[in-house]
C-alpha positions in Angstrom: 156.2 121.6 129.7 156.6 119.4 126.8 153.6 117.9 124.8 154.3 114.2 125.9 155.0 114.8 129.4 151.5 113.5 130.4 151.2 109.7 130.8 148.4 109.6 128.5 150.0 111.4 125.7 153.2 109.3 126.3 151.6 106.2 124.7 153.5 105.6 121.3 150.2 104.9 119.7 148.7 108.1 120.5 151.9 109.8 119.4 151.8 108.1 116.2 148.1 109.3 115.9 148.7 112.8 116.6 151.7 112.7 113.9 149.4 111.3 111.2 146.6 113.9 112.2 149.3 116.7 111.7 150.4 115.3 108.7 146.8 114.2 106.9 144.3 117.2 107.1 141.4 114.9 106.4 142.2 113.3 110.2 142.0 116.8 111.7 138.3 117.1 110.3 137.2 113.7 111.7 135.9 115.1 115.0 134.2 117.5 113.2 132.3 114.9 110.9 131.7 112.7 114.1 130.2 115.7 115.9 127.9 116.4 112.8 126.8 112.9 112.8 126.0 112.9 116.4 124.0 115.9 115.8 122.0 114.2 113.2 121.1 111.3 114.8 120.2 113.1 118.1 118.3 116.3 116.6 117.5 116.2 113.1 116.2 112.5 112.7 113.8 112.9 115.6 112.7 116.5 114.2 112.1 114.9 110.5 110.1 112.0 112.3 107.9 114.3 114.1 107.3 116.5 111.2 106.0 113.1 109.5 103.7 112.4 112.4 102.3 115.6 112.4 101.7 115.6 108.6 100.1 112.2 108.7 97.8 113.0 111.9 96.7 116.4 109.8 96.0 114.2 106.8 94.0 111.5 108.9 91.5 114.2 110.4 88.1 113.6 109.8 84.4 115.0 111.2 83.8 114.0 114.8 87.5 113.8 115.9 88.0 116.2 119.0 91.0 118.0 118.5 93.3 120.9 120.5 94.6 123.9 118.1 97.5 125.6 118.5 95.9 128.4 120.4 94.4 126.0 122.8 90.8 125.7 122.0 89.6 122.3 122.2 86.6 121.2 120.1 85.1 118.7 117.8 85.4 118.8 114.0 81.9 119.3 112.3 83.1 119.4 109.0 86.1 119.6 106.6 86.4 121.2 103.4 90.0 121.4 101.8 92.3 123.3 104.3 89.5 124.5 106.6 87.7 122.8 109.2 84.6 123.6 111.3 85.2 123.2 115.1 82.2 123.3 117.4 83.6 124.4 121.0 81.6 123.8 124.1 79.6 124.6 126.2 77.6 126.8 124.1 78.3 124.8 120.5 79.9 127.7 118.9 81.3 126.9 115.5 84.8 128.2 114.6 86.5 128.0 111.2 90.0 127.2 111.7 93.1 126.2 109.4 94.2 122.4 109.0 97.6 123.4 110.0 96.3 125.2 113.3 95.3 121.8 114.7 97.9 120.6 117.3 96.8 117.2 118.2 94.0 115.0 118.7 92.3 114.5 121.8 92.2 110.9 123.0 88.8 109.5 123.5 89.9 107.4 126.4 91.7 110.3 128.4 88.5 112.3 127.8 86.3 109.6 129.1 88.7 109.2 132.3 88.6 113.0 133.1 84.8 113.2 133.0 84.5 110.3 135.7 
C-alpha cells in the first residue's frame, strides 16, 4: 500500500510538509522540541514553583507555629536556632529537636480549631 493511499495523507499540503521534513533535518526534530516544551510546562515549572513555596515556608517558620514533620509528628515550635527547631509534642509536652528541613507543612489554625469542636 503506497504512503499516500490514505485520504488524510493524500492532501497536497501534508505531502509538501512531509517532503520538506525529509529534506530539512530541523523539521524532523520539531516534534521532539514540542514534547520537551510540554514536559517543561507540565512537569518542571510546577516542581520549581513547589520548591520555592517550600523554601519560603521553611524560611518563615517562627516560634508558636504548629507544624507537621516529614515523619508525621505534629507539634508546636518552641524555639529556633539556626537549622534546628525545638518542637513540643502533645499530650506529655515532650520536646524534640528536629532539623528545619524535616518540617513538611504548617498546620492551619482554622483547620485545627474545627477538628476540636
